Biotite code that builds the C-alpha atoms (Angstrom):
import biotite.structure as struc

atoms = struc.array([
    struc.Atom([0.113, 0.006, -0.046], chain_id="A", res_id=1, res_name="MET", atom_name="CA", element="C"),
    struc.Atom([1.592, 3.165, -0.534], chain_id="A", res_id=2, res_name="PRO", atom_name="CA", element="C"),
    struc.Atom([2.430, 5.513, 1.853], chain_id="A", res_id=3, res_name="SER", atom_name="CA", element="C"),
    struc.Atom([0.059, 7.952, 3.491], chain_id="A", res_id=4, res_name="PRO", atom_name="CA", element="C"),
    struc.Atom([3.150, 10.262, 3.952], chain_id="A", res_id=5, res_name="ARG", atom_name="CA", element="C"),
    struc.Atom([3.063, 11.492, 0.612], chain_id="A", res_id=6, res_name="ARG", atom_name="CA", element="C"),
    struc.Atom([2.025, 14.909, -0.971], chain_id="A", res_id=7, res_name="THR", atom_name="CA", element="C"),
    struc.Atom([-1.370, 15.343, -2.714], chain_id="A", res_id=8, res_name="ALA", atom_name="CA", element="C"),
    struc.Atom([0.572, 16.580, -5.559], chain_id="A", res_id=9, res_name="ALA", atom_name="CA", element="C"),
    struc.Atom([2.593, 13.093, -5.265], chain_id="A", res_id=10, res_name="GLU", atom_name="CA", element="C"),
    struc.Atom([-0.713, 11.089, -5.213], chain_id="A", res_id=11, res_name="ILE", atom_name="CA", element="C"),
    struc.Atom([-2.244, 13.239, -8.116], chain_id="A", res_id=12, res_name="GLU", atom_name="CA", element="C"),
    struc.Atom([0.644, 12.605, -10.223], chain_id="A", res_id=13, res_name="ALA", atom_name="CA", element="C"),
    struc.Atom([1.160, 9.095, -9.688], chain_id="A", res_id=14, res_name="GLU", atom_name="CA", element="C"),
    struc.Atom([-2.602, 8.432, -10.042], chain_id="A", res_id=15, res_name="SER", atom_name="CA", element="C"),
    struc.Atom([-2.034, 10.112, -13.413], chain_id="A", res_id=16, res_name="GLU", atom_name="CA", element="C"),
    struc.Atom([0.242, 8.060, -14.350], chain_id="A", res_id=17, res_name="ALA", atom_name="CA", element="C"),
    struc.Atom([-0.943, 5.079, -13.760], chain_id="A", res_id=18, res_name="GLU", atom_name="CA", element="C"),
    struc.Atom([-4.302, 5.649, -15.356], chain_id="A", res_id=19, res_name="SER", atom_name="CA", element="C"),
    struc.Atom([-2.839, 5.730, -18.953], chain_id="A", res_id=20, res_name="GLU", atom_name="CA", element="C"),
    struc.Atom([-3.496, 2.025, -19.127], chain_id="A", res_id=21, res_name="ALA", atom_name="CA", element="C"),
    struc.Atom([-7.488, 2.907, -18.352], chain_id="A", res_id=22, res_name="GLU", atom_name="CA", element="C"),
    struc.Atom([-9.418, 1.131, -21.242], chain_id="A", res_id=23, res_name="LEU", atom_name="CA", element="C"),
    struc.Atom([-10.661, 3.263, -23.985], chain_id="A", res_id=24, res_name="PRO", atom_name="CA", element="C"),
    struc.Atom([-13.648, 5.424, -23.444], chain_id="A", res_id=25, res_name="GLY", atom_name="CA", element="C"),
    struc.Atom([-13.639, 5.843, -19.871], chain_id="A", res_id=26, res_name="LEU", atom_name="CA", element="C"),
    struc.Atom([-12.390, 8.499, -18.205], chain_id="A", res_id=27, res_name="PRO", atom_name="CA", element="C"),
    struc.Atom([-9.216, 8.097, -15.954], chain_id="A", res_id=28, res_name="PRO", atom_name="CA", element="C"),
    struc.Atom([-9.478, 8.025, -12.491], chain_id="A", res_id=29, res_name="VAL", atom_name="CA", element="C"),
    struc.Atom([-7.230, 10.403, -10.781], chain_id="A", res_id=30, res_name="THR", atom_name="CA", element="C"),
    struc.Atom([-6.765, 10.777, -6.821], chain_id="A", res_id=31, res_name="ILE", atom_name="CA", element="C"),
    struc.Atom([-6.322, 14.126, -4.530], chain_id="A", res_id=32, res_name="SER", atom_name="CA", element="C"),
    struc.Atom([-5.203, 15.268, -1.506], chain_id="A", res_id=33, res_name="GLU", atom_name="CA", element="C"),
    struc.Atom([-6.502, 17.985, 1.067], chain_id="A", res_id=34, res_name="HIS", atom_name="CA", element="C"),
    struc.Atom([-6.561, 18.866, 4.775], chain_id="A", res_id=35, res_name="LEU", atom_name="CA", element="C"),
    struc.Atom([-6.891, 15.313, 5.702], chain_id="A", res_id=36, res_name="GLY", atom_name="CA", element="C"),
    struc.Atom([-9.225, 14.358, 3.056], chain_id="A", res_id=37, res_name="VAL", atom_name="CA", element="C"),
    struc.Atom([-8.428, 12.127, -0.084], chain_id="A", res_id=38, res_name="ARG", atom_name="CA", element="C"),
    struc.Atom([-11.024, 12.460, -3.346], chain_id="A", res_id=39, res_name="TYR", atom_name="CA", element="C"),
    struc.Atom([-11.516, 10.519, -6.402], chain_id="A", res_id=40, res_name="LEU", atom_name="CA", element="C"),
    struc.Atom([-12.393, 11.943, -9.269], chain_id="A", res_id=41, res_name="HIS", atom_name="CA", element="C"),
    struc.Atom([-13.376, 10.475, -12.616], chain_id="A", res_id=42, res_name="LEU", atom_name="CA", element="C"),
    struc.Atom([-11.695, 12.638, -15.976], chain_id="A", res_id=43, res_name="GLY", atom_name="CA", element="C"),
    struc.Atom([-12.597, 16.161, -14.262], chain_id="A", res_id=44, res_name="THR", atom_name="CA", element="C"),
    struc.Atom([-12.125, 17.437, -11.130], chain_id="A", res_id=45, res_name="GLU", atom_name="CA", element="C"),
    struc.Atom([-15.368, 17.190, -9.701], chain_id="A", res_id=46, res_name="TRP", atom_name="CA", element="C"),
    struc.Atom([-15.527, 14.857, -6.649], chain_id="A", res_id=47, res_name="VAL", atom_name="CA", element="C"),
    struc.Atom([-16.757, 11.404, -7.084], chain_id="A", res_id=48, res_name="GLN", atom_name="CA", element="C"),
    struc.Atom([-15.647, 10.195, -3.754], chain_id="A", res_id=49, res_name="GLY", atom_name="CA", element="C"),
    struc.Atom([-13.900, 10.916, -0.621], chain_id="A", res_id=50, res_name="SER", atom_name="CA", element="C"),
    struc.Atom([-12.422, 9.440, 2.049], chain_id="A", res_id=51, res_name="MET", atom_name="CA", element="C"),
    struc.Atom([-11.619, 11.079, 5.744], chain_id="A", res_id=52, res_name="ARG", atom_name="CA", element="C"),
    struc.Atom([-7.666, 9.939, 6.498], chain_id="A", res_id=53, res_name="LEU", atom_name="CA", element="C"),
    struc.Atom([-8.160, 9.139, 10.438], chain_id="A", res_id=54, res_name="ASP", atom_name="CA", element="C"),
    struc.Atom([-11.551, 7.273, 9.581], chain_id="A", res_id=55, res_name="ALA", atom_name="CA", element="C"),
    struc.Atom([-11.303, 5.654, 6.444], chain_id="A", res_id=56, res_name="PRO", atom_name="CA", element="C"),
    struc.Atom([-14.116, 3.398, 7.229], chain_id="A", res_id=57, res_name="PHE", atom_name="CA", element="C"),
    struc.Atom([-16.650, 6.419, 8.171], chain_id="A", res_id=58, res_name="ASP", atom_name="CA", element="C"),
    struc.Atom([-19.046, 7.713, 5.090], chain_id="A", res_id=59, res_name="ILE", atom_name="CA", element="C"),
    struc.Atom([-17.475, 11.413, 4.345], chain_id="A", res_id=60, res_name="ASP", atom_name="CA", element="C"),
    struc.Atom([-19.703, 13.193, 2.205], chain_id="A", res_id=61, res_name="LEU", atom_name="CA", element="C"),
    struc.Atom([-22.997, 13.831, 3.240], chain_id="A", res_id=62, res_name="GLU", atom_name="CA", element="C"),
    struc.Atom([-24.899, 12.731, -0.120], chain_id="A", res_id=63, res_name="TYR", atom_name="CA", element="C"),
    struc.Atom([-23.530, 9.275, 0.190], chain_id="A", res_id=64, res_name="VAL", atom_name="CA", element="C"),
    struc.Atom([-24.772, 9.459, 3.769], chain_id="A", res_id=65, res_name="GLN", atom_name="CA", element="C"),
    struc.Atom([-28.084, 9.987, 3.059], chain_id="A", res_id=66, res_name="ARG", atom_name="CA", element="C"),
    struc.Atom([-27.903, 6.502, 0.874], chain_id="A", res_id=67, res_name="MET", atom_name="CA", element="C"),
    struc.Atom([-27.500, 4.923, 4.216], chain_id="A", res_id=68, res_name="MET", atom_name="CA", element="C"),
    struc.Atom([-31.476, 6.492, 5.649], chain_id="A", res_id=69, res_name="ALA", atom_name="CA", element="C"),
    struc.Atom([-32.329, 2.547, 4.776], chain_id="A", res_id=70, res_name="TRP", atom_name="CA", element="C"),
    struc.Atom([-30.715, 1.898, 8.483], chain_id="A", res_id=71, res_name="LEU", atom_name="CA", element="C"),
    struc.Atom([-33.004, 3.756, 10.202], chain_id="A", res_id=72, res_name="LEU", atom_name="CA", element="C"),
    struc.Atom([-35.896, 1.298, 9.008], chain_id="A", res_id=73, res_name="PHE", atom_name="CA", element="C"),
    struc.Atom([-33.722, -1.769, 10.369], chain_id="A", res_id=74, res_name="VAL", atom_name="CA", element="C"),
    struc.Atom([-33.758, -3.205, 13.866], chain_id="A", res_id=75, res_name="PRO", atom_name="CA", element="C"),
    struc.Atom([-29.917, -3.154, 13.888], chain_id="A", res_id=76, res_name="ALA", atom_name="CA", element="C"),
    struc.Atom([-29.391, -6.496, 14.960], chain_id="A", res_id=77, res_name="PRO", atom_name="CA", element="C"),
    struc.Atom([-30.704, -7.662, 11.855], chain_id="A", res_id=78, res_name="SER", atom_name="CA", element="C"),
    struc.Atom([-28.152, -5.571, 9.391], chain_id="A", res_id=79, res_name="VAL", atom_name="CA", element="C"),
    struc.Atom([-25.080, -8.127, 10.245], chain_id="A", res_id=80, res_name="ALA", atom_name="CA", element="C"),
    struc.Atom([-25.297, -10.432, 7.169], chain_id="A", res_id=81, res_name="GLY", atom_name="CA", element="C"),
    struc.Atom([-27.050, -8.921, 4.878], chain_id="A", res_id=82, res_name="ARG", atom_name="CA", element="C"),
    struc.Atom([-25.675, -8.518, 1.897], chain_id="A", res_id=83, res_name="HIS", atom_name="CA", element="C"),
    struc.Atom([-24.996, -4.831, 0.462], chain_id="A", res_id=84, res_name="ALA", atom_name="CA", element="C"),
    struc.Atom([-24.953, -4.925, -3.484], chain_id="A", res_id=85, res_name="MET", atom_name="CA", element="C"),
    struc.Atom([-24.281, -1.444, -5.142], chain_id="A", res_id=86, res_name="GLN", atom_name="CA", element="C"),
    struc.Atom([-23.900, -0.070, -8.971], chain_id="A", res_id=87, res_name="LEU", atom_name="CA", element="C"),
    struc.Atom([-20.593, 1.734, -9.265], chain_id="A", res_id=88, res_name="GLY", atom_name="CA", element="C"),
    struc.Atom([-17.838, 1.808, -6.685], chain_id="A", res_id=89, res_name="LEU", atom_name="CA", element="C"),
    struc.Atom([-17.530, 5.879, -6.300], chain_id="A", res_id=90, res_name="GLY", atom_name="CA", element="C"),
    struc.Atom([-14.680, 6.090, -3.610], chain_id="A", res_id=91, res_name="ALA", atom_name="CA", element="C"),
    struc.Atom([-15.496, 2.644, -1.941], chain_id="A", res_id=92, res_name="GLY", atom_name="CA", element="C"),
    struc.Atom([-17.795, 4.733, 0.776], chain_id="A", res_id=93, res_name="SER", atom_name="CA", element="C"),
    struc.Atom([-20.499, 2.663, 1.801], chain_id="A", res_id=94, res_name="ILE", atom_name="CA", element="C"),
    struc.Atom([-19.154, -0.601, 0.835], chain_id="A", res_id=95, res_name="THR", atom_name="CA", element="C"),
    struc.Atom([-16.502, -0.162, 3.429], chain_id="A", res_id=96, res_name="LYS", atom_name="CA", element="C"),
    struc.Atom([-18.711, 0.713, 5.913], chain_id="A", res_id=97, res_name="PHE", atom_name="CA", element="C"),
    struc.Atom([-21.175, -1.690, 5.125], chain_id="A", res_id=98, res_name="CYS", atom_name="CA", element="C"),
    struc.Atom([-18.467, -4.487, 5.120], chain_id="A", res_id=99, res_name="TYR", atom_name="CA", element="C"),
    struc.Atom([-16.285, -3.050, 8.483], chain_id="A", res_id=100, res_name="LYS", atom_name="CA", element="C"),
    struc.Atom([-18.880, -1.228, 10.282], chain_id="A", res_id=101, res_name="LYS", atom_name="CA", element="C"),
    struc.Atom([-21.890, -3.369, 9.670], chain_id="A", res_id=102, res_name="LEU", atom_name="CA", element="C"),
    struc.Atom([-20.559, -6.698, 9.065], chain_id="A", res_id=103, res_name="ARG", atom_name="CA", element="C"),
    struc.Atom([-22.191, -7.193, 5.858], chain_id="A", res_id=104, res_name="MET", atom_name="CA", element="C"),
    struc.Atom([-21.797, -8.745, 3.147], chain_id="A", res_id=105, res_name="THR", atom_name="CA", element="C"),
    struc.Atom([-20.965, -6.421, -0.281], chain_id="A", res_id=106, res_name="CYS", atom_name="CA", element="C"),
    struc.Atom([-21.132, -6.927, -4.049], chain_id="A", res_id=107, res_name="THR", atom_name="CA", element="C"),
    struc.Atom([-20.273, -3.942, -6.151], chain_id="A", res_id=108, res_name="ALA", atom_name="CA", element="C"),
    struc.Atom([-20.172, -3.667, -10.015], chain_id="A", res_id=109, res_name="VAL", atom_name="CA", element="C"),
    struc.Atom([-18.098, -1.649, -11.518], chain_id="A", res_id=110, res_name="GLU", atom_name="CA", element="C"),
    struc.Atom([-17.837, -1.079, -15.317], chain_id="A", res_id=111, res_name="ILE", atom_name="CA", element="C"),
    struc.Atom([-14.085, 0.525, -15.028], chain_id="A", res_id=112, res_name="ASN", atom_name="CA", element="C"),
    struc.Atom([-11.602, -1.941, -12.867], chain_id="A", res_id=113, res_name="ALA", atom_name="CA", element="C"),
    struc.Atom([-9.601, 0.690, -12.353], chain_id="A", res_id=114, res_name="ARG", atom_name="CA", element="C"),
    struc.Atom([-11.866, 2.441, -9.838], chain_id="A", res_id=115, res_name="VAL", atom_name="CA", element="C"),
    struc.Atom([-11.630, -0.989, -7.850], chain_id="A", res_id=116, res_name="ALA", atom_name="CA", element="C"),
    struc.Atom([-7.924, -0.546, -8.726], chain_id="A", res_id=117, res_name="ASP", atom_name="CA", element="C"),
    struc.Atom([-7.376, 2.444, -7.160], chain_id="A", res_id=118, res_name="VAL", atom_name="CA", element="C"),
    struc.Atom([-10.173, 2.158, -4.290], chain_id="A", res_id=119, res_name="CYS", atom_name="CA", element="C"),
    struc.Atom([-8.133, -0.526, -3.058], chain_id="A", res_id=120, res_name="ARG", atom_name="CA", element="C"),
    struc.Atom([-4.176, 1.018, -3.502], chain_id="A", res_id=121, res_name="ALA", atom_name="CA", element="C"),
    struc.Atom([-5.601, 4.244, -2.458], chain_id="A", res_id=122, res_name="TRP", atom_name="CA", element="C"),
    struc.Atom([-9.068, 4.560, -0.805], chain_id="A", res_id=123, res_name="LEU", atom_name="CA", element="C"),
    struc.Atom([-8.419, 1.099, 2.130], chain_id="A", res_id=124, res_name="ARG", atom_name="CA", element="C"),
    struc.Atom([-10.953, -0.687, 0.177], chain_id="A", res_id=125, res_name="LEU", atom_name="CA", element="C"),
    struc.Atom([-10.658, -4.534, 1.000], chain_id="A", res_id=126, res_name="PRO", atom_name="CA", element="C"),
    struc.Atom([-10.005, -7.210, -1.037], chain_id="A", res_id=127, res_name="PRO", atom_name="CA", element="C"),
    struc.Atom([-11.709, -8.995, -3.128], chain_id="A", res_id=128, res_name="GLU", atom_name="CA", element="C"),
    struc.Atom([-12.511, -12.538, -0.855], chain_id="A", res_id=129, res_name="ASP", atom_name="CA", element="C"),
    struc.Atom([-15.062, -15.570, -0.848], chain_id="A", res_id=130, res_name="GLU", atom_name="CA", element="C"),
])
């Protein structure tokens, strides 16, 4: 795993260099970092997702937190062991939260394999398991 002591410029430069191997027609996957938050970008400066370096398994962005509103309607003991499925990985925030904090099985479908690679390398996405 890359050293967390790299500057944002070093992270972005390495990520851009790695992105040259992108699939045709898919946007490059890049990373930036500012004030203790690491951001995922897909071909633009727009943020697709983020991770707080001091709390990598928490959900940082408000709109992603709102996607988890379903938890208000499910009794806490019955959440563990459920299966979360999502289309599009983003920065992996929902996947990491469900897997680490809620102890759920998680399946994410992502068209761009580089997104998963970058999330594993830079955003603490756990490796695939059984």
